[in-house]
C-alpha positions as CSV (number, residue, x, y, z in Angstrom):
1,M,-19.8,-14.7,14.8
2,V,-16.4,-16.4,14.1
3,D,-16.5,-19.3,11.7
4,N,-14.2,-21.8,13.3
5,T,-14.5,-24.1,10.3
6,K,-12.5,-21.7,8.2
7,E,-9.1,-23.1,7.1
8,F,-5.9,-21.4,6.1
9,S,-2.9,-22.7,4.1
10,L,0.5,-22.8,5.6
11,E,1.5,-19.9,3.3
12,I,-1.4,-17.7,4.5
13,V,-0.7,-18.4,8.1
14,A,2.8,-17.3,7.6
15,D,1.6,-14.0,6.2
16,I,-1.0,-13.5,9.0
17,L,1.6,-14.1,11.7
18,G,4.3,-12.1,10.0
19,T,6.9,-15.0,9.8
20,S,8.3,-17.4,7.3
21,K,6.8,-20.6,5.9
22,R,9.8,-22.4,7.4
23,V,8.9,-21.2,10.9
24,I,5.3,-22.3,10.5
25,E,6.5,-25.7,9.4
26,S,8.6,-25.9,12.5
27,W,5.7,-24.9,14.7
28,S,3.6,-27.5,13.0
29,T,6.1,-30.2,13.6
30,T,6.4,-29.3,17.3
31,K,2.6,-29.2,17.6
32,L,2.6,-25.5,18.6
33,I,0.0,-25.1,15.9
34,P,-0.6,-28.7,14.6
35,H,-1.9,-28.9,11.0
36,I,-4.9,-30.8,10.0
37,N,-4.6,-33.5,7.4
38,P,-2.8,-32.3,4.3
39,N,-4.9,-31.4,1.3
40,N,-3.3,-32.4,-1.9
41,G,0.0,-32.5,-0.1
42,K,-0.4,-29.1,1.5
43,K,-0.8,-28.4,5.2
44,Y,-3.8,-26.4,6.4
45,F,-4.7,-24.9,9.8
46,K,-8.1,-24.2,11.4
47,L,-9.0,-20.6,12.4
48,E,-9.3,-21.5,16.1
49,Q,-5.6,-22.5,16.1
50,L,-4.6,-18.9,15.6
51,F,-6.5,-17.5,18.5
52,K,-3.4,-17.5,20.8
53,F,-1.5,-15.2,18.5
54,P,-1.9,-11.4,18.9
55,S,-1.1,-10.7,15.3
56,A,-4.1,-12.8,14.3
57,E,-6.6,-10.9,16.5
58,F,-8.2,-9.2,13.5
59,L,-9.5,-12.5,12.3
60,F,-11.7,-12.7,15.4
61,D,-12.4,-9.1,16.3
62,T,-12.4,-6.2,13.7
63,N,-14.3,-3.0,13.1
64,W,-14.0,-3.4,9.3
65,D,-17.8,-3.7,8.7
66,V,-18.5,-0.5,10.8
67,E,-15.7,1.5,9.1
68,S,-16.8,0.3,5.6
69,K,-20.0,2.2,6.1
70,I,-18.4,5.6,6.9
71,K,-19.5,8.4,4.7
72,P,-18.4,12.0,4.6
73,N,-20.6,14.6,6.3
74,R,-20.0,16.9,3.3
75,T,-17.8,16.8,0.3
76,Y,-14.2,16.9,1.4
77,K,-11.6,18.3,-1.0
78,I,-8.1,17.0,-1.6
79,I,-4.9,18.0,-3.4
80,E,-2.6,15.1,-4.3
81,L,1.1,15.5,-5.1
82,F,3.3,12.9,-6.9
83,A,0.0,11.4,-8.0
84,G,1.4,8.7,-10.3
85,A,-1.1,6.5,-12.1
86,G,-3.9,7.3,-9.6
87,G,-4.0,4.4,-7.1
88,L,-4.2,6.7,-4.1
89,A,-6.5,9.2,-5.8
90,L,-8.9,6.6,-6.9
91,G,-9.1,5.0,-3.5
92,L,-9.7,8.3,-1.8
93,E,-12.4,9.1,-4.5
94,K,-14.1,5.8,-3.6
95,A,-14.0,6.9,0.1
96,G,-15.9,10.1,-0.9
97,F,-13.2,12.7,-1.5
98,K,-13.2,15.2,-4.4
99,S,-9.8,15.9,-6.0
100,V,-9.3,19.6,-6.9
101,L,-5.7,19.3,-8.0
102,L,-3.3,16.4,-8.9
103,N,0.3,17.0,-9.6
104,E,2.5,14.5,-11.5
105,I,5.7,15.2,-13.4
106,N,5.7,12.1,-15.5
107,K,4.0,12.7,-18.8
108,D,2.6,9.1,-19.3
109,A,1.2,9.0,-15.7
110,S,-0.4,12.4,-16.1
111,Q,-2.1,11.2,-19.3
112,T,-3.3,8.1,-17.4
113,L,-5.0,10.4,-14.9
114,K,-6.5,12.7,-17.5
115,S,-7.8,9.8,-19.7
116,N,-9.6,8.2,-16.8
117,R,-11.1,11.3,-15.1
118,K,-11.8,14.1,-17.5
119,D,-12.9,16.3,-14.6
120,W,-9.7,16.0,-12.6
121,N,-7.4,19.0,-12.6
122,V,-4.1,17.4,-13.5
123,E,-0.9,19.5,-13.6
124,N,1.9,17.8,-15.5
125,C,4.8,19.8,-14.3
126,D,7.6,20.0,-11.7
127,I,6.1,20.6,-8.3
128,K,8.7,23.4,-7.8
129,D,6.8,25.4,-10.5
130,L,3.4,25.2,-8.7
131,D,1.9,28.0,-6.6
132,F,-0.5,26.5,-4.1
133,T,-1.6,29.7,-2.4
134,P,-4.9,30.0,-4.5
135,Y,-6.0,26.9,-2.5
136,K,-5.3,28.3,0.9
137,N,-8.0,27.2,3.4
138,K,-10.0,25.7,0.6
139,I,-9.0,22.0,0.9
140,D,-9.4,19.5,3.7
141,V,-6.6,17.1,3.0
142,L,-3.2,17.3,1.2
143,T,-1.7,14.0,0.2
144,G,1.3,12.7,-1.6
145,G,3.9,10.0,-1.8
146,F,7.1,12.1,-1.9
147,P,10.2,10.2,-2.9
148,C,12.5,9.3,-0.1
149,Q,15.6,11.5,-0.6
150,A,18.7,11.8,1.6
151,F,19.0,15.1,3.4
152,S,22.4,16.7,4.1
153,Y,22.6,16.7,7.9
154,A,26.0,18.3,8.4
155,G,25.8,18.1,12.2
156,K,22.9,20.4,12.6
157,K,19.2,20.0,13.5
158,L,17.3,20.3,10.3
159,G,14.1,22.3,10.0
160,F,11.8,23.3,7.2
161,E,14.2,25.7,5.5
162,D,17.1,23.2,5.7
163,T,15.3,20.6,3.6
164,R,15.4,22.9,0.6
165,G,16.3,21.0,-2.6
166,T,14.4,17.9,-1.6
167,L,10.9,16.9,-2.7
168,F,9.8,16.6,0.9
169,Y,10.5,20.4,1.2
170,E,8.1,20.9,-1.7
171,F,5.5,18.7,0.0
172,A,5.9,20.8,3.2
173,R,5.7,24.0,1.2
174,A,2.4,22.9,-0.3
175,V,1.1,22.2,3.2
176,K,2.1,25.7,4.4
177,E,0.6,27.4,1.4
178,T,-2.8,25.5,1.5
179,N,-3.2,25.1,5.3
180,P,-5.3,21.8,5.1
181,K,-6.9,20.3,8.1
182,V,-5.1,16.9,7.6
183,I,-2.1,15.8,5.7
184,L,-1.4,12.2,4.5
185,A,2.0,11.1,3.2
186,E,3.0,7.6,2.2
187,N,6.3,6.1,1.3
188,V,8.3,2.9,1.1
189,K,8.8,0.8,4.2
190,G,12.5,1.6,4.0
191,L,11.8,5.2,5.1
192,V,11.8,3.9,8.7
193,S,15.5,3.0,8.5
194,H,16.7,5.4,5.8
195,E,19.9,7.2,6.9
196,S,19.6,5.3,10.2
197,G,16.3,6.9,11.0
198,K,17.5,10.5,10.6
199,T,15.4,11.1,7.5
200,L,12.1,10.1,9.2
201,Q,13.1,12.1,12.3
202,T,13.7,15.2,10.2
203,I,10.3,14.7,8.6
204,K,8.6,14.5,12.0
205,E,10.3,17.7,13.2
206,V,9.3,19.6,10.1
207,I,5.7,18.5,10.3
208,D,5.7,19.8,13.9
209,E,7.3,23.0,12.9
210,I,4.7,23.8,10.2
211,G,1.9,23.4,12.7
212,Y,0.7,19.8,12.6
213,E,0.6,17.0,15.1
214,L,1.8,13.8,13.7
215,V,0.1,10.5,14.5
216,E,2.8,7.9,15.1
217,P,3.5,6.5,11.6
218,E,2.6,2.9,10.8
219,V,3.7,0.4,8.2
220,L,0.6,-1.1,6.8
221,K,0.6,-4.5,5.0
222,A,-1.7,-4.4,2.0
223,I,-2.8,-8.0,2.4
224,F,-4.8,-6.9,5.4
225,Y,-6.9,-4.5,3.4
226,R,-8.4,-6.6,0.6
227,V,-5.3,-6.5,-1.6
228,P,-3.8,-9.8,-2.9
229,Q,-0.3,-8.6,-2.6
230,K,2.4,-8.6,0.1
231,R,3.2,-4.9,-0.3
232,E,4.1,-2.8,2.7
233,R,3.9,1.0,2.8
234,I,4.5,3.5,5.6
235,F,1.8,6.1,6.2
236,L,2.1,9.4,8.0
237,V,-1.1,11.2,9.1
238,A,-0.9,14.6,10.7
239,I,-3.7,16.9,12.0
240,R,-3.5,20.7,12.2
241,K,-2.7,21.7,15.8
242,D,-5.9,23.8,16.2
243,F,-7.9,20.6,15.7
244,S,-5.6,17.8,16.9
245,R,-6.6,18.0,20.6
246,F,-10.2,17.7,19.8
247,V,-10.1,14.5,17.7
248,Q,-8.3,11.2,17.7
249,Y,-7.1,9.5,14.5
250,R,-7.1,5.8,14.2
251,Y,-5.6,3.7,11.4
252,P,-8.1,1.5,9.5
253,S,-9.1,-1.8,10.9
254,K,-8.0,-5.0,9.1
255,F,-10.2,-7.1,6.9
256,P,-10.6,-10.6,8.4
257,E,-9.6,-12.5,5.2
258,I,-6.5,-12.8,3.0
259,F,-6.9,-12.7,-0.8
260,T,-4.6,-14.6,-3.1
261,M,-3.5,-14.6,-6.8
262,R,-6.6,-16.7,-7.5
263,D,-8.8,-13.9,-6.2
264,A,-6.8,-11.4,-8.2
265,L,-6.9,-13.1,-11.6
266,Q,-10.1,-15.3,-11.5
267,K,-13.8,-14.5,-11.0
268,G,-14.7,-14.6,-7.4
269,R,-14.5,-12.6,-4.2
270,L,-12.6,-9.6,-5.5
271,F,-13.6,-9.3,-9.2
272,K,-16.8,-10.3,-11.1
273,T,-14.9,-11.7,-14.1
274,D,-11.6,-13.4,-14.9
275,V,-8.8,-11.0,-15.7
276,P,-9.1,-9.6,-19.3
277,E,-6.4,-10.4,-21.8
278,S,-3.8,-7.8,-22.3
279,E,-0.2,-7.4,-23.6
280,G,2.8,-8.2,-21.5
281,Q,6.5,-8.8,-21.6
282,V,7.9,-12.2,-22.8
283,Y,10.8,-14.4,-21.8
284,P,13.7,-15.2,-24.1
285,K,13.6,-18.8,-25.3
286,R,16.3,-20.2,-22.9
287,K,14.9,-18.4,-19.9
288,R,11.4,-19.7,-20.6
289,E,12.9,-23.2,-20.8
290,I,14.4,-22.8,-17.4
291,M,11.4,-21.1,-15.8
292,C,9.2,-24.0,-16.9
293,K,11.0,-26.1,-14.3
294,V,10.1,-23.8,-11.4
295,P,7.0,-25.0,-9.4
296,P,4.2,-22.6,-8.2
297,G,5.5,-20.6,-5.2
298,G,9.1,-21.7,-6.0
299,Y,12.3,-20.0,-7.1
300,W,15.8,-20.7,-8.3
301,R,16.6,-23.2,-5.5
302,D,13.8,-25.4,-6.7
303,L,15.6,-26.0,-10.1
304,P,17.9,-28.9,-10.7
305,E,21.4,-28.0,-9.7
306,N,22.8,-27.7,-13.2
307,L,20.1,-25.2,-14.0
308,Q,20.7,-23.3,-10.8
309,R,24.3,-22.8,-11.8
310,E,23.4,-21.8,-15.3
311,Y,20.7,-19.3,-14.2
312,M,22.5,-17.8,-11.3
313,R,26.0,-17.8,-12.7
314,G,28.4,-16.2,-10.3
315,S,25.7,-15.4,-7.8
316,Y,25.3,-19.1,-7.2
317,F,28.3,-19.1,-4.9
318,L,27.2,-16.0,-2.9
319,G,25.3,-16.0,0.3
320,G,21.7,-15.0,0.9
321,G,18.4,-16.5,-0.3
322,K,17.8,-14.3,-3.3
323,T,14.2,-15.5,-3.2
324,G,13.1,-13.1,-6.0
325,L,15.2,-14.8,-8.6
326,A,13.4,-17.2,-11.0
327,R,10.3,-16.7,-8.8
328,R,7.0,-18.2,-9.9
329,L,3.9,-16.9,-8.0
330,S,1.3,-19.3,-6.5
331,W,-2.4,-19.4,-6.9
332,D,-2.9,-19.9,-3.2
333,E,-0.8,-17.0,-1.9
334,P,-0.9,-13.3,-2.3
335,S,1.5,-11.9,-4.9
336,L,4.9,-10.7,-3.9
337,T,5.3,-6.9,-4.0
338,L,5.0,-5.8,-7.6
339,T,8.1,-4.1,-9.0
340,C,8.5,-1.8,-12.0
341,A,9.4,-4.7,-14.3
342,P,8.1,-8.3,-13.9
343,A,10.7,-10.0,-16.1
344,Q,14.0,-8.7,-14.7
345,K,16.2,-11.3,-13.0
346,Q,16.1,-9.7,-9.6
347,T,12.4,-9.0,-9.6
348,E,10.8,-12.0,-11.3
349,R,7.1,-12.2,-11.2
350,C,6.1,-15.3,-13.2
351,H,2.5,-16.3,-13.7
352,P,1.4,-19.2,-11.4
353,E,0.6,-21.6,-14.2
354,E,1.8,-20.2,-17.5
355,T,5.5,-19.6,-18.1
356,R,5.5,-15.9,-18.8
357,P,5.7,-12.6,-16.9
358,L,2.4,-11.1,-15.6
359,T,0.6,-9.0,-18.1
360,I,-0.3,-5.3,-17.4
361,R,-4.0,-6.1,-16.6
362,E,-2.8,-8.9,-14.2
363,Y,-0.5,-6.3,-12.6
364,A,-3.4,-3.9,-12.3
365,R,-5.6,-6.5,-10.7
366,I,-3.0,-7.3,-8.1
367,Q,-2.9,-3.5,-7.3
368,T,-6.8,-3.7,-7.2
369,F,-7.3,-1.2,-10.0
370,P,-10.6,-1.7,-11.8
371,D,-10.4,-3.3,-15.2
372,E,-11.7,-0.1,-16.9
373,W,-8.8,1.9,-15.5
374,H,-6.7,2.7,-18.7
375,F,-3.0,3.2,-18.6
376,C,-1.1,5.4,-21.1
377,G,2.4,5.0,-22.5
378,S,4.8,2.3,-23.6
379,L,4.6,-1.2,-22.1
380,S,7.6,-0.5,-19.8
381,S,6.1,2.8,-18.7
382,I,2.8,1.1,-17.8
383,Y,4.5,-1.6,-15.7
384,K,6.4,1.2,-13.9
385,Q,3.2,3.2,-13.3
386,I,1.3,0.2,-11.9
387,G,4.3,-1.1,-9.9
388,N,4.8,2.3,-8.2
389,A,1.1,2.8,-7.3
390,V,-0.6,2.6,-3.9
391,P,-3.0,-0.3,-4.1
392,V,-6.5,1.1,-4.6
393,N,-8.2,-0.9,-1.8
394,L,-5.5,0.1,0.7
395,A,-6.0,3.7,-0.3
396,L,-9.8,3.3,0.1
397,A,-9.3,2.0,3.7
398,M,-7.0,4.9,4.5
399,G,-9.5,7.3,2.9
400,R,-12.3,6.1,5.2
401,S,-10.1,6.6,8.2
402,L,-9.5,10.2,7.1
403,V,-13.2,10.8,6.5
404,K,-13.9,9.6,10.0
405,V,-11.5,12.1,11.6
406,L,-12.8,14.9,9.3
407,N,-16.3,14.1,10.3
408,E,-15.2,14.5,14.0
409,I,-13.6,17.8,13.2
410,E,-16.9,19.0,11.6
411,E,-18.9,18.0,14.7
412,C,-16.5,19.6,17.2
413,D,-17.6,22.5,19.3
414,F,-14.5,24.7,19.4
415,K,-16.0,27.4,21.6
416,T,-15.6,25.4,24.8
417,E,-12.5,25.4,26.9
418,K,-12.2,21.6,26.9
419,P,-12.0,19.4,23.8
420,K,-15.3,17.7,23.2
421,L,-17.1,16.0,20.5
422,I,-20.8,16.4,19.9
423,K,-22.5,13.2,18.6
424,N,-26.3,12.8,18.3
425,G,-26.8,15.6,20.8
426,Q,-24.6,13.9,23.4
427,I,-21.3,15.4,24.6
428,E,-18.3,13.2,24.8
429,L,-15.4,14.9,26.5
430,R,-11.8,14.3,25.2
431,L,-9.6,14.9,28.2
């Protein structure tokens, strides 16, 4: 039953509807979605006011509860490439998968994986040096977030062999050598428009060439999957063609709440304790003096004009919002997308209340890593590992959706002429 007494801040409504706070302010002024009385000077909106917006449908109707109960029919095995610090691997483990091989070229990230899971088979080497044929027909899913590299198009239609020299080629080679039932790839949102869409189109064609049917890729917003962060990632799911006509993959349903920085760092809905203390970067003296003037949720334009000019220097006279500069996060909003460094001028991630960059454990909380997940390497290396990771809770949601389709494959009767699924003794035709 929908709780119509639930209230959302202006900032959260903007995230839900996929627009800016300025637009929501405008809609509020014109009474398109009138706000209720301001609370401490901030505008709030009732749940029922969002009913008219299709992008808010998940708040009223979602299969999250059903999907959260999905369990694997048997132990499904995975190989993960470009594994990083383990965000995707940990989420898939929580969904019920067993990792049989993880490959990561970075020494610190590999050590992070090994130190947290002694039983994981971690190969710290260049993927080009790995032979995957011993795993042929022995794994269910191959996953990986291959880096988005430009391909050399040269006026020709690229196929598998033509992508040699790219890390996507190595990903596709691993698929050919292992023959998994399902493949999962994730990447930055920018893959959609990379090289005017040519890179993604080549990837689609190669996936088809090596024998897999690609589900239409989707860009998923982490805030809809119990992650207090506005991170967006594109996911590509493909099912081996001898199974694809028998089953239908669906991306995970959205969770009907949005979590904020308060949920990330304080005891409450996401974590049982406040965030533990840990080391972190610090600001130089003058920068700290300037950042003290930035309000929660604010950025350089909220500074007095003389400080704007001092902080921005020549960039002060250039166009564009540059909303990441001198940016302080807000307790009542999800975090901006974490970067590889929280104190660099272009990627500022200042604590909502204290004038300092986020610590490594705060970074990890925002990515929904558990507090016991240990990171290896220097401070800058750890920030980079966490900043590059797939949020664990987003990976968990994706993992459950993969378990569901693998369960369907397990239950299929492939001897019949028509695709069908056998469930509880009942036959459901897939025409």
